[in-house]
N, C-alpha and C positions, 0 to 999 in steps of 0.2 A: 383441183387442176392437175392437170396431166401436161408436164413439163420434159422437154427431149433436149436431146444434145447431138448435132451432129456433125461432121467433118471427117477428115481424112483421115487413115491412119496417122500414128502418132502427133493429130493435133491437142493433144491433153484433154477429150472428151472426157475420158473416164473421171480424172483427176476433179476435174470443173466439178461434175455431176456430184461427185463426194462432196467438194465444199459447200457446193449450196445446200444440199442435203445436211451438213453441218450447221450450218447458217440458220437455214429454217427452223431447225430443230431447236435453235439456240431461242429464235423467236416463239415458242411456242407449239409450232403448228407438229403433227403426227405426216411424218414422210415416209412412204415406202420408195428404196433403192433398189433399182432394177436394170437389168441390161437386155440386148437382142444380140445376136440370137442367142437365146435362152431365156433365164427370169422363173421359168417353173421345171420341175423335175422330165419331161417330156422334150421341152424345148432346150435346155441343156442337151440332150441325148442329140436332139438333132444338130446343136454348135459342133460338137463332136466331129459331125458329118463333113460340114460345110467348111471348118476353116481349120483342118489338118488335110496334110496331103498333098499328093500334086495340084499345081495349078489345074492342069486340062482333068480332072477326075470328074469334074460334073460338066455340062452342058449350063449357058446362061439359063435356059427356059427350064431345065430341072432344077438348078436353083432357087428360081422364082419361087416354084411348086414346095420348094422345103422349106425356105425362109417364110411362106405364107401360112404353112403349116406349123411352123415355131412360132411362128406372131399369134395366130388364131388361139392356140393353147394359152400362150402370155396373158393374150387379152381376157380370156375367161376365168383363171385359174389366179389372176396376180392384178392385173390393173384394172378391170371393171369392180370387181370384190372391193379393194381399196377405195377408189373413187365414190362409189357407193357408201361407203363407209364416213364419208369426210375427208377424207386423206389427202396430202398431195403426194402423187405419184413421179418418181423422178426418175427416165430410161436413157440407158447409155445406148444410143441409136432406137428407133424405130423404123417404119415403113418410109421414109426419106432416103435412110440408106437402099434401100431396094430397087427406089426410083434409079439411084445413080450410079451402085455397084452393078445389077444386073440389067437397070434400063440402058444403061448406057455405054458400057464397058466392050461388049462385042456382040454389038449390032442395034439396032433402034429397037428397044422389047419396049421402051416405056412405056407403051398404050397397052400390053399386056397386062404390065405389073400395074399399072390404073384399075382398068379393068378386074382383076382378080381384087386389089383392093377394097373397091365398091363391094364386092359381092361378098368378101368372107370378112373384111375386116371393119371395115362401113364406122371407122374414126380416124381424125386424126386429133393430134398436138393440141391444147389451148396457146400452148408458146413454146417455139424450139428455138434453140439457142447452134446457129450454126460459127463451128469455131473456125474460121477461117488460118492456114498456115503457109509458110511456103512447102511446096511439096517435095524440096530434096528435103528438109530440114524435115520434117514429119517422117521421112522416109528412112531417116537417119535413126531417128530417136525410136519406130516399132523397131527397126532391126536390132538396138540397142535390149532390147528387152531379153532376148532371146528365149523366144518362148519357143511353144509346139504351135502357134497359131497363127501361123504366115503365111496360109494360103495365097492371102490377096495381099500381102508384101514382094510374094514371089512373081507377080506380074512385073514389077519393077517400078521404076520413076515415072515410066511414059503414063502408063495407070492413075498416078496420085495425081499428076499433074491436069489430066482428063477430068478428075473428078474433083477437083478443087476447082476448075472451073464451074464445073455441074453443078457445084453446092451452092457457089456465090453466085449463080444464073437461079437456081432452086432458092434461095433468100428473098428473091426479086419477084420469083411467081406465085409467093404464097407473104405479100409484106405483114397480112394483118397477124398472121403469128411470128413468124420470120424473123432475128436479129441478130445481122451479120457481126460478130465478135471478131477483132486480132488478136488471132492469138501468139504470132512473134512476139510478145511482151512478157514478162514477169508472170508466173503464174496466180501470186495475189493483184496483181494489177488486176490479171483478167477477169479474177474472182468476184472483186470489187466489185465491176462494172454488170457483171451478172448478176448478183444478186439487189443490185439496187435497180437493176428491171425487173428482176423474181419480185423484190418488193412493194414495187408500184404494180404489177399486175395482180398479186395477190390482195391487197388494196381497195 
């Protein structure tokens, strides 16, 4: 099964992905925990290009191409081999993030994202957890990390609010695979709900 976590910056996706991986391993599943952009050596190199530096470093169109290139390498080298070996793959972000950040953030490029995805990726997750978080709280949490990968946080709170609305709409657009989870609660409460949904899906 291919499981992804989506949501705005600072929503707790990475924590929840890790907690779910620990939960499923404890239940006997072989789990590959990965992330986007990145997850494979080539994709990690692209990650540095897109997540560091000035917010205006790339146009949205160029970002779509870079993220898709990273995703293709990740899919070929990590995701598909693991799924073929019967493992559970959990990814912190996948194509839905490109649909939101590049498809909506600076113009209406969602159609471009979807066409390129169909051409070069051609796979959707089996289950997607959309962690919903208050945008101001998410941005404050993301900024508190004091990391170098803050290019998208530097676009500010307006982008966070737009992305939050976009992710909520995305969950409604793909009800077969998306579960909207309230991320404003304690991490262990969120993790318990996520684990229960994943257990039912894997059963």
